[in-house]
TISE-306580 format. One record per atom (N, C-alpha, C, CB): x, z, y. Coordinates in steps of 0.001 Angstrom, whole numbers, plus 500000, padded with zeros to 6 digits. Glycine has a CB too. Layout:
<rs>
XZY...
</rs>
This chain:
<rs>
656470352107921928657122351354921019657286349856920671656760351782920193658056349106920642658526348613921065657814347057921005659578349015920707657229346990920619656214345609919734654886346216921350655368346136916931654771346975921109653830347408922612654407346903924140653811349271922772655857347799924204656241347221924967656024345458925020657342347737924904656453344774923848656519343333924520655390342708924597657347342408923887654378343137923941653180342849923849653279342780925827652111344100922791653360343867926451652723344480927729653578343109928567653220346516928206654805342893928257655565342149929128655175340734928764657083342455929024654772340079927440653875338900927279653095339023928282653110338761926044651831339413928389650690339126928957651452339088931155649276340696928244651913340202931210653288340082932812652848338036932476656241340977932234654110338142931907654210336411931649653914335671931588654378335875931194652533335516931398651255334767931043650651334748932322650294335429929902650595335373933065650760335611934668651572334701935921651437336876934702652407334144934836653554333892935879653780332795936089654719334340935657652327331956935399652598330768934886651996329400935352652347330938933710651535329555936473650734329147937678651495328232938185650391330180938696651776327516939394652416327077940006652795327428941245652131326311939912651687328541942159651539329472942684652396330478942666650674329717942439653647331228943351654127332725942202653489333937942475655794333271942296652109333438943359651326334320943520650791335326941969650279333519944267650757336083941319649794336311940134648703336568940320650038337160939362648057336717941584646596337334941716645503335937941437646363338117943524646346334631941520646001333470941784645380332660940813646922332957942200644543331956940227644677330545939100645761329970938900643954329358939413645910329981937795646861328905937643646321327408937762647487329084936324647258326310938643646106325029938713646617324449938079645671324211939867645358323519937487645186323170936206646329321548936220643257322998935864647052321723935229648143320902934204647934319767933896648345321371932967648614319027934003648039317789933486648958317376932078648105316561934754648714318110931132649303318278930001648387319205929020650649318812930296647724318044927875646746318982927420647542319869926036645239318036926970648526319623926010649566320418924750650039321961925342651307319329924431649883322067926727650040323298927636648261324353927474650417322499929612647679323555927759646121324101927317646267324624926220644943323094927138646338323530925329646221324056923712646706325385923182646983323142922841648356325488923488649265326304923359648805327767924050650468325645923907648517327770925181647509329038925665645947329583924650646877328428927323645527328510924528644280328597923429644972329595922179643774326755922719645929328478921309645847329491920116646550330677920278646340328945918881647505330592921404648012332669921744647493333418921807648508333321922751646390332804922845645719334429923419644497334120923241645934335041925120643657332931922762642260333296922494642329333776920807641145331860922848642935332056919912643199332182918568643919333286917801643767331211918336644875333525918593646026334304918287646871333623916751645405335994918104647006332290917029647571332027915818648796331100916508646469331288914640649928331877916396650877331673917136651591330872916435651458332687917578651749329765915555653092329474914915652086328209915552653818329868913047650865327521915645650276326544916520650922326524918177648659326898916497650366327883918507651176327891919913652560327812920298650954328889920461653575328159919171654497327477919323654899325931919164655005328047918825653995325386918634654667323805917924653995323725919123654275322757916222652644323726919545652087323066921430653046323386922765650389324005922043653299324644922784654655324695923744655682324116923828655196325544923755656238323217922202657566322541922206657101321230922524658448322619920838655518320792922417655453319597922616654936319791924027654692318808921600654097320505924944654074320551925901655824320458926824653191321616925899656654321446926383657613321062926784658600319073926563658137322274926240658191318896925720658507317407926139657844316706927170658322316589925115656734316880927109655798315976928159656013316224929575654252316232927969656539317968929803657351317886931204658293317379931361657709318809931720659246317171929959660838316873930744660237315230931074662761317010929383659759314246930345659527313146931291658668312927932296659338312302930765657862314095932974657564314056934195658867314836934777656121314641934467659732314863934702661432315448935243660663317121935896662508313987937117659960317537935163659157318901935605659964320356934618657105318635935067661090320476935735662425321287934622661224323132934750665090321429935924661142323090935639660331324544935741659406324578934941659691324919936999658472323565934453657864324203933834657916323881932082656722324101934526658644323385931931660008322646930557660584324133930151661837321284931426660927325045931224661954325968931501660545327093930807662744326072933466659407327314930958658266328006930947658231328418929590657093327275931416658352326707929437657708326642927739658336327373927092657750325345926873659562327018927070661006327522926348660494328632926351662571327420927020660645329892927476660604331208927407659491331063926784660700332064928561658599331132926338656841331616925603657620331246924335654905330458926031657830330109923980658801330025922367659412331039922164659984328970922165660289331448923313661378332650923141660293333904922589662321333114924897659522334195923364659067335206923308658176335510922134658609335333924356657463333988921858656844334273920258657939334636918797655996332689919827659206334118919689659899333949917951660611335470918321661412332160917448660672336195919229660989337932919665660037338607918734660570338485921505658942338240919218657701338945919286657630339023917588656333338074920215657867338265916566657490337756915347658830338199914597657089336110915360659704338872914774661053339106914582662450338375914437660962339591913785661948337056914774663043336115914658664292336264915883662327334632914709664549337400915721665633337867917226666505336857917537666747339247917037667279336156916658668339335422917107667512334053917634669522335204915878666300333287916782665992332615917629665395332664918954665598332150917152664923334029918855664310333921920691665438334024921473663192335290921346666759334853921421667954334385921854668351332858922379668660334679920862668125332401921320668814330746921638667213330168922032669799329662919829666435330749922312665842330063922741665630329982924581664905330301921933665669331810924733666108332267926366666968331703927048666610333476926553668303331862925765669217331104926679669564329489926908670308331609926369668863328895926070668559327697926314667770327265927755667870327394925200666554328160928172665913327905928707666565327994930396664919328545928161667725328821930486668134329106931577668389328259932311668889329713931555669166326766931462669642325840932975668532325160933454670852324570932787667023325652933275666030324595933863665358325301934570665153323793932992665839326520935143665408327468936135666472327416937913665601329096935162666174327378938625667065327282939849666803328835940500666569325864940984668021329507940557667714330807941359667772330830942521668378331768941139667818330175943350667564329923944560666374329489945189668276329268944798665163329498944163663644329370944482663230330148944137662885328495944130661948330600944949661307331568945089660282331806943371660509331263946585659728330438943551658481330357942730659909330408941388657089328624943020660602330073940877661748330552939542661460331827939136663433330630939936661334332906940126662117333804940102661519335060939026662339334135941556660458334794938893659112335250938195659261334872936330657617334189939065659560333694936141659342333167934987661152334056934520658981331110935027662349333751935783663403334260935054663674335129935220664273333863935003662847336410935377662877337662935055662453337983934158662528338295935672661343337006933416660496337594932048661314336995931251658821337207931718662689335875931151663303335648929969664473336164929807663397334492929725665113337008931113665725337618930860665639339233930043666067337395931764664192339465930847663755340348929634663260339836928409662783341165929992663474339354927868663230338686926843664487339097925640663125337162927343665718338258926647666876338282926136667627339716926068667553337343926839666612340742926653667260342119927122666169343147925549666675342643929503665459342204924902664473342487923960665349342075923100663071341895923982665679340990922566666340340505921635667405341117921056666634339544921956668382341038922306669519341606921892669227343059921660670595341367922842668335344113922126667963345340921754667839345814920500667026345535922207667086344617919481666750344570918506668004344320917289665771343728918694668928343747917947669997343282917270671026344424917911670324341595917529670285345435918354671464346549918488672656346010919479672173346887916885672737345214920194673644345040921154673097345708922293673965343671921382673374347176922772672569347385923611673094347348925142672031348498923213674791346728925014675353346542926555674871345149927066677127346589926645674754344248926368674195343183926549672754343513927076674294342420925365672186343867926359670440343616926626670417344704928009669089344288924919671273346178928569671274346103929971671325345158930938671979346612930247672513344450930153673028343522931217672220342480931926674020342843930689671010341907930308670130341336930908669079341803931369669881340629930410667853342918931180667313343730931942667551344294933355667297344437931321669126344150933494669096344637934792669262343222935546670272345817935100669760341904935054669185340935935603668039340250935746669615340435935420667069340918935141665557340545935227664884341952936522664710340680933189665586342678936648664979343361937662665631343281938717664748344550937437666887342170939385667463341423940188666447340880940564668430340690939816665430339749939539664662338804939924663013339191940404664767337903938802662976340950940476661981341389940784662075341872942513661720342397939720660769341103943069661012341229944226660891342898945032660151340203944692659438343267944171658987345168944108659737345705943086657213345661943653660147346667943617660996347440942502659945348953942150662872347918943280658755348998943060658319349766942939657086349415941537658085350124944269656971348270941054655818347261940638656301348019939154655959345163940979654720347973938382654687348168937537656207347330936275653289347958937582656029346332936609656781345443935748658193346012935653656780343964936291658710346156937352659963346985937753659889348464936697659860347411939667659205348801936884658900350084935704659327349923934577657544350405935353658617349087934061659049348681932693659991348356932650658537347887932081661071347836932914662578347241933405663092348569933039662903346653935227663052348929934455663859350017934440663994351122933125663421350655935577662821351191932635662211352154931660662725351231930070660172352342932005663324349973930433663939349416929300665131349318929398663548348329928956665819349272930632667499349960930660667652350937930256668192350221931788666460352124930766667066353845930388667303354133928961665916355119930809666656353389928559666051353112926913667846352220926011664026351397927070667922351760926264669213350946925656670280351914926075669514349267926318670625352644927424671387353996927770671082354938925979670382354989929593669364354610925908669267356173925133669709355636923707667432357070925091669543354319923610669720353677921983671151353913921426669479351885921920672036353583922516673504353362922218674274354778922538674126352064923185673115356117922950673803357646922635674059357763923749675070357958921673674123357163924817674189357798926403673784358246927252674347357509927011672954359406926748672370360837926654672114360844928163673436362173925996673676361401928812673553361571930111672937360174931315674993362044930359672976359442930918672717358201931747671753357586932095673136357416931425670948357603930459669535357671929882668718358763931285669597358549927928668783360245930782668398360772931286668170361447932908668602361002930615669280360370933294669564360052934675668293359340935574670819359084934620668289358168934694667158357153935313665607357926935016667252355404934399665860357942933542664051358810933432663940359616934709663781360221931885664779360455935202664373361643936064664007360994937233665476362762936329664896359646937645664585358694938757663132358532938539665421357259938730662785357450937686661665357444937589660618358228937278661641356873937187660939359315937029659529360600936759659325361319938480660240362389935237660747360834939254660694361192940598660107360505941459661700361334941040659374359317941496658863358661941967657183358312941453659774357863941975656388358060942689654954358330942156654523356896941150653769358553943664653536357170939730653400356566939055652080356141938790653963356950938385651130355457939172650011354983939675649708355021938117649958353588940694650014354687937272649720354041935657650112355046934360650775352540935416648468355256934545648456356905933612649941355987932051645648357520932504649536354793931278650420354507930268651805354309930161650074353692929881652218353502931657653829353719931872654029355489932053654438352741933532653131356728932924653765357456933271654039358296931789653178358018934463653184358117930425653176358612929647653958358206928626652270358752929533654470356792928871655748356246927902656989356755928726655829354346927680656965357338929884658636357705930781658576358872930380658921357642932657657087359914930118657726361338929844658053361615928062656477362609930482657600361073927387657604360523926161659091360326925727656800359255926176659845359029926196660914358436926541662199359610926780660507357575927783661523360452928152662309361659928029662922362120927763662270362172927884661450362979926835662067364133926060662321363547924776661153365453925933662247362418923934663060362343923061664789362212923006662522361517922610664765361551924691666483361667924384666793362873925044667553360364925040666308363952925697666289365425925635666618365958924306664980365947926030665772365692923267665687366372921906667007365717921562664270366048920828667143364266921630668097363787920983669910364294921630667669362197921053669597364716922266671190364737922842671158367006922812671350363540925292670340367839922336669887369139922431668742368998920763668992369451924293669381369080919772668116369387918434667266370450919577668890370491916423667840371479920144667498372914920076666154372769921702669384374186920312666056371325922184664965371480923372663972371286922993664982370744924465662599371917923171661602371811923430661003370780924154661470372637923748660353369659923168660309368658923711658258368285923617661566367642922883658146369561922718656385369460922233655849369390923581655575370977921268656049370014924738654830369736925753654982368762926320654539370598926739656139368413926276656109366325926972655271365456925806658317365250926993655758365668924974654961364816923851653555364960923859655358365177922444653099366092923468651966366189923465651017366471924726651907366926922649651822366419926124651057365880926920650749364228927894651248366759927485652412363550926752651605361992926550650410362018925609652650360791925846650542362546924654648956361852923378648537362380924433648248362459921427647878363552924794646644363868925810646397362963927035646838365271926422647398362029927104647133360980928154646648359958927456648298360531928989647642359447926495646655358185925873645374358182924875647520357360925119645312359417924860644077359889924291642615359500924868644195361269924337642885359909926000641953359444927363641863357852927294642756359932929015643083357419927457643053355943927360642399354918926438644124355680927260642359355634925208642021355429923756642608354126923316640463355433923496644244353900923566645026352531923142645632353177921921646277351811924339645165352578921062645748352742919479647512353104919426645454351031918562648081351895919595648856350926919917649650352397920775648107349342920748649416352607921916650617354012922565650203354831921835650617354722924241649179355415920777648665356609920846649915356692919243646579356813920859649871355329918443650698355634917498651877355649918292650680354767916329652577355549919036654114355281919405654330357066919888654412353777920986653377357972920199653002359733920206653372359940918785651129360313920555652452359637918095652184359769916840653685359779915995651163358610916468653903358724916322655493358415915451656548359523915788656327356794915991656648359973917441657457360554917716656964361944917640657934360090918735656381362315917378656114363464916791656089363921915925655552363741916872655610363085914909656358363453913000657614363392913475656136362092911363658336362594913992659669362652914010660103364237914926660206361122914741659777364171915705660138365705915859659739366923915137659805366033916949658572366980914784658690367953913921658651368015912734658136368574914099660027367052911947659968366965910603660950368353910091660517365377910118661878368793911227662925370242910650661737371179911613665288370370911376661054371129912320660788371995912790659051372615912348661183371608914076658277372163912470657255372212911233656834370876910642655921372914911657656969370796909303656796370118908262655140369588908052657356371002907183654479370558908342653065370301908611651994369392909070652915370857909104652660369626910643652353369261911914653439367799911518652759370578913342654506367700910931654824366253911676654056365348910291656980365844912031653499366216909572653110365610908035651343364962908587653071367322906387651051365613909821649715365595909981649931364198910857648959367042910688650625364343911802650699363318912859651382361550911798652094364159914365652357361657911013652009360715910205651223360139909552652325360729909785650342361315909048648732360451908550647627360162909377647915361212907534647954360282910596647097360113911968647327358508912560647712361365913252648871358559912388649243357664912713649088356194911679650356358144913057649204356555909825649057355447909119647396355230909438649577355645907491646406356029909712645146355770909457645156354759911189644013357440909120645400354997912212645612354505913373646241352959912843646591355552914307647055352693912242647994351567912104646983350950911027649731351932911607646347351574909875645569350779909332643819350387910270645515351520907882643951350696911084642413350898911664643052349508912565641770352789912677644008349309913783644424348119914158644901347026913495645101348299914796645231347524912182645378346176910826647016345867911747643609344203910818648389346875911636649242346805912309650345346967911208649112347659913412650422346124910696651433346225909476653054346900909515651613344742909066653352346645910626654729347396911278654415349020911575655194346588912929653564349518911581653274350721912509652723351503910732651737350382914251652628350779910071651901351095908829652995351240907673650789349915908486653820350702907886655332351258907294656414351877907634655929350565906968655877352098908900656701353365909476656323354321909194656844353576910695654874354826909971654176356032908848654127355817907612652795356362909000654342354626906562654674355014905275655629355624904916654723354257904640656972355342905756658085355589905134658014357306905658659455354488905621657834358099906731657710359232907249656775360158906099657107359010908715655888359372905251654905359819904489655348360266903327654003358969904312656366359373902840656935359504901848658262360781901735657270358158901668658767360751903162659722361927903673659266363642902981659525361917905603657621362896903771657255364759904260656505365186903505656511365212905669655713363987902759655138364446901291655729364360899834654028363759901116656602364990898967657038364837898249655903364800896986657997365566898413655111365227897025654103365414896313653266364118895923653404366341896972653226363273897218652743362277896835653245360620897252651585362612897150654687361509897238655562360531897804655199358833896766657408361304897613654970359248895459655077358008894664653889357388894932655300358173893171652856357797895123651418356939896134651972356056897033650372358008897239652538357351898043653033356535899259653522354965898937654313357360899904654347355787898071655923353930898179654912352939897416658252354049896649654288353705896255653639352245895916652695351406896752652902352372894784652404351890898162651940351409898978653062350576900016651175352400899419653873351355899788654564350739901361655862350036900582655179352274902860656073349917899156657080348623898932655904347403898900658153348720897219655267347162898496654686346007898632654244345224900401653468346338897722654154346832900801653583345743902078654791345657902634652317346254903298655835346072902696657091345807903245657674344427902853657990346876902849657039344321901355657626342654900554656707342060901971656804341973898236655563342028901677654525341172902572655099340929904225652927342115902620655604341865904672656258341845906262657417340969906138656817343430906912658268341491905709659388340435904956658867338693905209659386340840902932658254338530904204657636336997903960657570336783904862656485336576903353656092337355905734656090337014906794656372336253907995656169337407906803657185336971907966658388336901909067659800336170908792658789338356909385660287336032907837660720334592907457659967333728907507661141334395906364658613333636906655657584332066907035657692332029908097655979331853906798657726333106909206657435332376910598658516331846911189656863333226911618660022332012910781661075331749911246661386330402910424661996332918911176660635330115909424660991328883908954660193327886909489660967328829907619658803328826910323657810327373910935658675327240912093655846327597911466659306328060912653659843327755913974661102326778914005660215329069914625661721327345912855663348326356912326662855324894912298664104326763910370661646325201911373661293323545911183660400322480912530660157323556909704659656323693913280659429322837914393660525322508915348658444323367915098661293323478915775663025323007916685663543321893915915664529324393916636663390321588914404664018321018914034663411319355914023664348321728913020661971319222913790661277318081913885661559317435915491659700318446913519661909318479916749662062317868917919663484317548918143661518318644918943664301318325917915665290318393917804666095317079918400665355318747916630665640315900918337666423314780918655666043314236920030666277313740917597665217315055920697664714315147922354665838315907922727663107315982922809666528316676922205667508317598922938668243316852924416668780317996921734668668316032924339669368315123925474668603314957926539669724313756925069667250314793926398666241314817927268666082316015928090665158314587926615666209317361927487665817318595927745667120318804928625665490319580926431668686318724928571669213319112929075669780317839930178669829319848928245669819316535930316670081316069931365668767314600931365671839315795931380668150315118932673666811313676932690667482312765933076665372313658933766668206312466933944668574310850934295669317310341933613669127310505935453670076310521931952670973309430931240670171308677930975671773309688930075671002307705931450670875306261930443670661306120929349671757305562930293669709305217928603669772305045927505670891305501926013669643304038927816672084304502926788673533304390925689673598306163925953675439303103926423673584307057926474673775308068926682673181308996925667673494308180927802671945308512925820670855309404925067671199308755923726669068309258925597671298307319923157671854307392921894672770308089921381672166306549921640673828308006922001675417308590921875675172310176920979676263308911923838674334311121922259673860312422922155673080312061920491672728312944923686671784311442920193671275311142919003671933311200918048670838310202918942673114310490918031674020310250917052675012311222916852674581309129917256675689311624917614676005312808917866675394314147916623675461312895919349674386314114917651673748315349916477673367315106914917672302315863917019673078313988914602672916313164913387674100313758912599672982311463913635675078313242913287676481313707912251676530314934912328678013313215912612676560316041913304676357317511913183675879317874912234675714318072913995674384317371912029673175317871910806673576317419909657671614317305910934674178316050909533674966315971908184676126316489908051675200314796907782677138317057908423678038317865908133677624319081908136678979317736908799676379319403908535675831320944908303675604321364907090674611321235908897674413320096906241674073319971905513674951319840904145673449319328905929675974319003904456677221319189904209678249320554903411677484318988905382678421321070904475678712322072904865677790323766903607678256321729906591676205323091904079675884324019903173675931323799902041674948324429903288675646322607901756676235322365899640677201322757899307676577320940898890678054322578900304679457323342899552679018325241899692681386322826900797678589325554900827679099326653900312677989327018899804679774327565901113676762326358899486675882326954898220676595327177896913674708325976897845677511325696896758678360325545895577679446326718895204679095324262895783679574326821896564680849327720896035680343329335896005682330327536897217679155329866896239678355330773896528678303331205894722676902330204897495677119329875894040676897329457892758677751330212891729677123328040892697679314329288892245680213329415891327680759330737891691681164328290891262681120331592892705681522332779892676680501333462891785681698333310894007679620333631892306677747334635891381678460333827889525674777333231892324678781333023889071678934332769887535680101333633887308679197331133887034681177333422888185682423333919887645682437336045887963683886332817888706681490336240888789681396337592888871680540338070887300680544337975890417679562337230886837678771337368885784680267337111884387677242336023885938681055336049884661681583336008883373682803337082883568682024334429882895683067337716884890684098339035884905683510340135884539684712339404886223682021340160884676681229341722884451681221341275882741679168342062885461681028340439882627681014340626880962682101340638880101680337339663880363683131340282880527684423339895879762685123341991879783685709338214881053684769342509881283684350343715881485684223344814880411683296343529882001682628344679880021682272344702878855682588344652877515681847344250878924682775343981877450683183343396876187685015343595875986682639341656876251685564343844876830686814344691876908686240346477876323687466344608878853685666346891877323684824348113876940684674348402875691683602348072877364683498347680875329683127347851873795684488347814873193682088346622873121685236346379872974686914346556871849687345348055872379688671345046872344687484348368873233688354349597873184688064351012873079688970349591874137686554351154873457685578352156873299685150352436872292684693352040873844684794351587871535684027351515870766684522351703869217683474350458871104684759350048869150685879349234867919687174350325867514686790347518868766687843350291868572689234350879868468688901352382867969690125350824870012688031353194868883688046354505869305687145354519867431687105355037871246686009353974867068685822354372865849686516354062864523684813354128865747687213352846864869688241352785863975689228354229864031689042351421864337689812354667865005690275355859864997689551357104863976690227356143866384687904357325864361687578358192863456687309358063862130686799358645863819687106357301861838687270356219860687688665356457859836687305354620861395689294356186860186690827356427859930691305358129859738691666355744861342690811358787860687690725360207859949689818361002859335691001360943860572688665360427859320688039360754858114688122360638856782687304360458858175689134359202856680689588358800855442690900359656854991689860357282855515692312360001855837693095360280855705693113361704855859693664359597856192692907362580856843693042363777856952691577364398856256693385364083858461691557364702854682690428365869853851690211367086854682691059366526852277690977367731855164690763369016855811690792368972857496691904369991855251690191367769857912689555367824859341688434368395859484689329366666859899688741369601860475687310370092860564686451369945861425687215371124860519684981369967861083683794369324860919684041369425862684682335370102859895683967370312862841683252370736864623684070369678865466683710372750865417685832369155865313686285368689865901686442366912865280687234369602866144685501367164864599685315365506864468683815365303864861685625364830862752683119366215865023681863366385865680682045365801867640681469368302865403682822366733867584683179366220869583683795364848869961684534367310870412684744364851868653685296363161868909684231362062868349686900362817867954683268362529867696681819361298867216681243361744868837680270361887865278680618362794869046679884362823870370680280362225871824679738364091870585681526362192871634682872361926873067682585360139872960685301362585872492682742359808871362682975358568871390681534357896871878683546358136870009679920358495871558678355358447871860678671358499873140677251359614871300678863358983873624679188358911875326679515358142875863679935359509875871680166357969875715681258356370876092680725355322875983682498355981875202679784355218874980679628353749874538678179353805874959679978353297872815677600355121875776675675355090876423676607354641878116674218357567876395677795354815879010677705354619879491678831353307879907677365355555879736678580352357878785679721351275878567679843350671879660679538350246877528678625350313880859678284349637881505678671350143883315676978349486880946678894351040883331679058352228884046680465352494884733678756353279883131681155352025885932681927352204886727682267353717886620681471351693887881683056355053885731682879356272886341684017356555886129681914357194885965684116357657887397685620357677887704686459359120886511685749358105889779687491358594886598688638359097885427688684360524885841690359358303885478688546361270884490688775362463884537690374363039884413687938362889883595690656363720885275692358364318885688692453364651884105692642366071887075694244364669884046694648364874882500695874365328883054694689363510881281695467366692882591696838367669883091697732368058881569696152369490883999697401367732880565698203367809879597697576366129878743698012369514878753698655365231879224698482363724878538699309363698877201699100362417879601700328364129877495701569364337876364700731364548875101702713365806876658700033366105875073699318366084874107697874365261873814699233367209874041696994364606874471696213363668874555696883362279873102696269363257876385698057362006874307699170360816873019699349361543871804701093360400873540700181362707871665700101363291870510699255363310869295700112364127870797697595363800870100696745363943869499696278362137868720695816364779870512696321361215869660696044359905869305697114359342868062696140359043870683698068359791868216699245359135866886698727360000865861701256359400867081699036361146866116698711361994865028697158361581863989698592363487865817696268361296864931694539360525863889695142359464863225692884359627864996696503358110863841696477357152862282697812357918861308696978354966862656698067359099861531698788359384860590698331359434858796699174360524861123698419358998857807698522359141856717699449359422855563698162358549856662698861359988854515700210359978853678701211358848853187699887360480852587700693357463853960701891356724853954702555355968854913701796356043853191701662356605855583701830356200856806702528357447858218700326355656857024703576357571858696703741358307859717704514357827860953704232359325859251703591358915861857703981358237863552704886359215863914702604358134864900705902358869864776706870359884865546706649359490867094708631359701865055706699360639867640706881359733868964708427361141869781704633359563870239709008360246870828709969360502871279710274360645872252710459360104871044710498361934873236710657361955874463709540362103875036711252361036874878708705362754874517706756362188874688706442363901875279705451361579872416706741364169876740707313365068877061706214365564878713709005364556877090706147366977878833704961366922879848705978366613881117703879368537879984706798366613881705707039366402882940707316364754883013708202367363883404707846364182881474707569362380881874706174361302882709707542361749880359705028363028882124703720362181883040703142362669884026702543361880882370703748363587884701703861364251886255703240363152886785705462364625887018703995362542887341703898361188888441703110360195888416704926360450888514702301360417887086702082358844886354700239359333886834702723358533883927699476358618887636698281358656888105697317358198886971698223357872889325695606359266887299694866358738885876694635357219885715693360359381885739694756356739886226694444354681886149695545354119885021695000353562888139696888354453885045698142354430884596697678354628882910699181355663885391697183356041883267697322356643881930696327356683881194697711357798881921695223356041881238694214355407881086694332354459880131693846354989882117694969353247881228695346351977880403696298352153879796695579350837881006697146353149879655698549353376878868697730353708877161699717355096879724696625354854877105696095355061875971695139353951875197695483356172876204694906353344876035693864352044875358695223351027874491692792350792877089696202351188875429697000349934874766698492350626873616697755348807876424698409351977873637698568351980872405698182352449871141699201352123872433696620353080871481695220352805870491695086351251869864693700353054871513695246350381870868695269348883870130696510348907869267695375347498871260697516348777869769698840348860869029698599349763867737700049349519870016697924350583867743698538351462866647696897350530865244698460354015867290695954350403866368694947349402865494695328348689864420694433348395866219696536347851865343696395346811864865697640346817863614696401345766866023698534348036863918699666347999862928698696348380861770701078349097863221697664349620861673696593349951860407696154348560859985695114350950860868695539347675860574694919346657860135695991345608859171694290346025861421696760345292859891697783344216859318699605344505859204697548342909860368700026345282860041701574345611859608702120345877858331701981346670860187701295346579857467701670346883856656703268348504856313701724345499856453702830348572857710704389349759858124703984350987857117704500350587860298704838351757857588704875353280856679705923354305857960706010353007854561706457353479858923706905353929859974706614353507861095707870353942859932706630354572862293705994353986863625706856354612864304704448354235864076707372354192865377708305355405866309707231354730867971710957354971866331707215355708868511706558355386869992708322356360870595704278356430870466708922355374871463709838356215872273709302355894873600711449355904872107709426356676874884708868357182876004710201357396876769707916358472875765710767356586878543711791357235879080711520356599880363713204357097878415711666357411881565712022357148882473712900356985883305711708357379882640713002355414883779714289354799884531713814354443885663715027353585883910714459355466886610714397355395888320712878355074888761715483354031889001712608353997888521710589354289889421709852353582888395710036353244891445710331353413886675709645352405886688709714353317884523710482350473887542708783353378884335708294354051883048708401353214881374706674354327883419709260353101881190709416352252879836708961352944878286711066351895879742707900352222877808707783352484876450707727351142875281706506353324876410708472352002874106708576351081872859708460351660871598709797350405872805707399350448871108707300350709870424707705350097869039706570350946870758707875350547867833708537349681867021707865350664865344710588349621867507707697349570864332707946349957862954707704348851862176707156351082862487708012349671860782708721348903859755708010347502858823709088350035858779707263347742859061706017346146858776706622345249858626704973345514859911705576344129857928705682342540858085706648341928858944704480342003858567705886342519860202706238341125861602705631340596861932706929340056861616706319339826862719704816339015863044705734337480863424703577339890864801705562335977862153706234335194861859705841334257863571705887334653860219707020333662863513706534332685864155706263333053866126705145332387863195705487332243867053704899332445868200704086333844867710704013331093868734703558334637869323702869335870868933701195335016869767703787337748869806700515335092868790699278334630868849698223335466869525698936334366867632697881334946870919696931336035871450695579336099870951696786335925872843695276337325870339693504337558869914693326338064871087692878338672868541691991338905870608691218339390871538691695340949871712689725339160871136692582341562871293693105342861871409694211342627872169693396343569870154695161341229872354696302341241872117695902340783873905697116340362870714695039340185874247694773339654875175694190340938876436693854338537874641693397341640875759693348343070876832694262344329876689691918343770876721695570344159876230696813344537876426697521344032877259697378344502875565697605342819876911698326341958878153698257342159879838697782340603877997696052342151879885695488342261880808695922343670881610694225342059880408695984344959880842696139346095881092697178345749880928695607347093880604698045345684880991699552346150881438699888345240882794700833345803880068699080344210882771699321343151884193698378344025885218698611341152883987697417344692885140696706345476885950697543346636886659695626345983885164698986347148885694699720348081886200700810347917887157700115348613885307700783346220886966702324345449887728703218345084886447703453346755888929703001345863885190704068345915884611704134344327883525704070347456883881704961345063882928705674343869881845705668343516880302706933344028881912705872342688879605705200343202878367706270342201877066703130342753878439707107342595876761707953341536875504707626342008873968709904341676875650707626340950873058707696341110871846708844340917870988706899340530871507709742341358870392710523341232869851710163340652868238711097342322870126709954339186868068709713338471867062711001338295866232709122337288867501710532337300865241711709336392863935712274337576862972713484335468864825712254339088863360713289339329862703712646339602860791714060340716863618713017339960860286713097340043858753711924341026858337714635340626858209711879342358859134711525343261859013710913343881860421712439343772858377709789344088860251709477345100861375709043344254863015711055346146861537708123345371863906707931344653865050708080345727866085706591343880865083708979344766867099709227346039868528708486345486869453710914346311869310707872346409870472707118345644871483707499346765872615705319345325871123708015346198873939708821347015874699707281346751876189710938346241874934707159347790876702706586347170878412706892348749878922704337346441878691706581348177880502707054349214881398705835348820882438708816349092881973706214349684883593705317349513884615705553350635885795703895349566883994705416349990887117706172351252888024705348352414888333706660350770889490706169353816888700705560355179888385705501355071890155706632356650887336
</rs>
């Protein structure tokens, strides 16, 4: 598992922090109290934010001493802590900033360079940029003298893993086989490589029998009694058996969860719970109730760590000019500080403007959502209900079953009023319009449809048909409420690539300018949505004429 690999790399890197390049010798005492405190907080007390803080302080001391090597090592330690705590961008940034502090031609710099490149590989891998990860892993390997060492094996394994993660199984399997062909004295690393090889074979060929290799790795790890390594095997076996032997998959997921709880590993607990939720439907609710707050607490802890690291970096940002150029005079240092302050000011200003813009966009989205809901209430509930009431009042012979169907349809639409549902196909749209018009016929009002033929609507899409239905319903409701008309004509025509609809009645008409009430606004919006146009013929003594058209 990546966390296990990362911790192992960190331990190896700790050994590289002495003046002498030999990892077997004791590190020489450094005249930097912050450096000692940083290691104490990291390795003994396991308080990583404090370790990060003191590495940052130690770096500043080394810069004043013109000790670029150890200043660079402090940055690499900070980068490793950031990556380990899930701040991959922060770890990447720190590792990249450490590169100029090392000299590729000096033997004593080769170990921290390799560790730094490995951290970059891990950060890029977690960010799923596998090409970059491979590039940095290979860079780390080029600064490793003994290619048969445990460190080199881990780097080669990481390279193979990156090829596997980017689904280049052919290359990854070739690299795993090369590793397995050489003598591997470290049982942990051997178990890791055979596990990774088996997983790659299985991912390439789902029918591949990976069980013998995975179980062999598990038995090796059981002898070593390393809970982190055991959890890696449990995780892979649970994944492998998910479809082949669900009972076995459930067993290994349970083992992984129990081990993760025992060693207090929230990440492993979270992964195990995800598997248990999938593998145990009868207990999924129980596991999910544990998983959700755990996942939230992990995310909160990671964000807290990221924020703490960012604050620490921000508090010491004014010293960045010293860490980049040791011999600059005071004038240049002042210029750099001023430039940094201006950039921070501009960044803060940009952040505020962006925050205001996002808040405004959010408010507009809420208003738009409310407007849509209001329009639906008006069109679906108000106008639909009015149409049904009109039928009940003026069509005494109305079939009860038909009426109940219409009320039920109106009920269903009102229930789903806040959802965007796909429009149903309308193969007999001309009949739907005829039914709509008929629902407004009374003994005093006659509605006539002209040229409402099936062929007219053949090339009109479902969205346009839906909009036309609501537009005509709105016009007929307004007619019924306000016009005092006794005759209404709806005429349809196709002219080249446009469909024209004319509404005419013999009512009292509209005197003066057209007032944009709620219904009229909805109508104009719908026609605009169809890229169409609408015109009102007003001012006549009798009646009202409305023409609208839209492209087909």
